[in-house]
N, C-alpha and C positions, 0 to 999 in steps of 0.2 A: 506496501497500498504505500502510495506514492500523499510524502508531509505540502503540504501546504503553501508557499513561498508564505506566506504570514504563520503558522505553524513549525518554523522552522525555523524567524524569525525569534519566534517567544521561545523552543525549545534552547536555542541559539543564549539568551536572556536565560532565563533558569538556571540553563549549567553552568558559566559561572559568577549566579550570582549565588548560584548553595553545592558548586564542585568544594573550594575550601571545608566548607564544616562538615565534610560529610568525610571524603581526605583524611582531616584528623575529624572524627569520634570512632573513624573502621582504625589509623593508625596507634590509637594506646590501645587496644588488642591484638592486631595483628603485628607481621615487621612487615617494613614499608615497600617493597614489595609487591609482597598483597596485598596490602593494604590500594594500592594502586591497580590490580588488578579488580575487587571487587567494587569500590568506585566508579569502575567501566561497567560491570554491571551494572552496578546501582542503575547509572544511567539510560544500559541498557532499554532496560526495562521503565522506569520513569516516560522514557519515550515508546514505548511499546503499548502502557498505561497511562497516556494524558488527556483521553479524549476520556477516564474514567475519575477525573479528577475534579473533584468537588472544592469551592473555598470555602463554604459552608460551615465542612465539618473539622476546616482547621487550615492551616498557612502552611504553605508550596512547601516550607522550609520542615517542618513536622511531616506531610504527608513525605515526602521523599527523603528524610531522616527512617522515616518505621520502613519504609523499603531497602530499602539500609542495613535495620538491624535485621530483618530474614534474611534475603544477603549475608549477613554472620550467622545469622542462623543457621543456615542451610552450609556457608561451609565450614561450622563448625561436627554440623552431624559427617559432610566428608569427609572429612580428618580426623574422627573417630572409626571410622569403620576401611580406616586403610591403617597397614598391618610392618608395612618394610619404610628403613628410614634407608630419609630422599635431602636432595637440596633442598627442599621446601625447609627444612629443618629452621637455614644460617642463611637466607641469598641473598643477606648482605654485602655476608664476606664473598662471595660467585661474582655479589656487579662487582668487589673494588676489584679482588684481583685479576675482574675483565679489564676493571682502564673508564670503567661509568663516569656519571658525571657530577651521583653521585658523594655531599665530603661525608668521608667514614667518625668523621667526627659526631654528624649527625644520627647514621649510624646508630651511633653506637650511646647516643642519650634516648636518640627511639630509647635503645633496648631496655636504662637504665630505668629513664621512666615507665618503661613497663614490668621491672624488675620491681618499681617503688612500691608501684600500687597491687605487683599476687599478692599482699596479704591481707589487699582484701574481696569479700566476698567476689560473682559474678556482677548479684544485679548491684552492689553497687559501685562494681570499677562502668558499669553501663549507665550511672547514673551519672559519678560522677567525668565521664567523656562524652555525652552529650550537655552537659551542664557546661563544661568550661574547654572542653576539642572546637562541641560543633553548634559551643553560644548561645545555650536554650534554654526557656526560661522553667521554670518551677512546669507551670502551664502546659509548657506542650508536654515536656516529662513526662508527664501524668497522663497525658494522652494515648503516648507513643508506646509506654509500660504497661498501662490498666492500673497503673499507684495513683493513692491519691494525691494533690499537690500540698498537700502537710507531710504524709510520708516521702515523700522525691523530695522537699528540705529533710525531716530528720532525716533523710540514709545519705545527705552531702554535709549534712553538720557532723554527722558523729562520722560519716568515713573524712571529713577531714579530719577531725581531734586524735583520730585513732592512725593519724598521717604522723599530727602531727607530732605525735606521743612516740611512734620509735621514730620517728626521726630527730627531737630529744634524746630518747636514749642512747640511738642509734652511732649519735656524739660527745656522749654520755660515756660510753664506753672506749671511742675514739680518742678518746680528751686520757681519758687514763692512762692507755696503754704506753 
């Protein structure tokens, strides 16, 4: 099905407006190369489903991030079925060795961020990623996750307190060594 010129222009605008938020949300959970692939998959699905978008049900960003969340869930399901190790476990190293344009320090900091968030549960990581990487307000996160707005605030607050306490504890441990 060919898109009309007006639809093409609208989808370009939508992509430009939301691609960074989608990538940031996904990069909280998966390595950069995988986040890029999942971002592409998200926008492929956005294009296919664009005619079903209803602005009365939520903002474009909320709708698109709900699609990204579903893509991420599907990715985790597929990954759980894989048994053999693959280069996908550390694609950042392959990219760096191949002379990719990515800054290796940024890859390491992405890995460090995921490691820092690892003590949080899946739901807590998702709320933190939607709030701080995708820059969504609590009401939009509530729509995506099916939680109440108050619960989103509580989860985000509790998660930040937990991360702050861990950072303080690690600072005391490294300061006493």
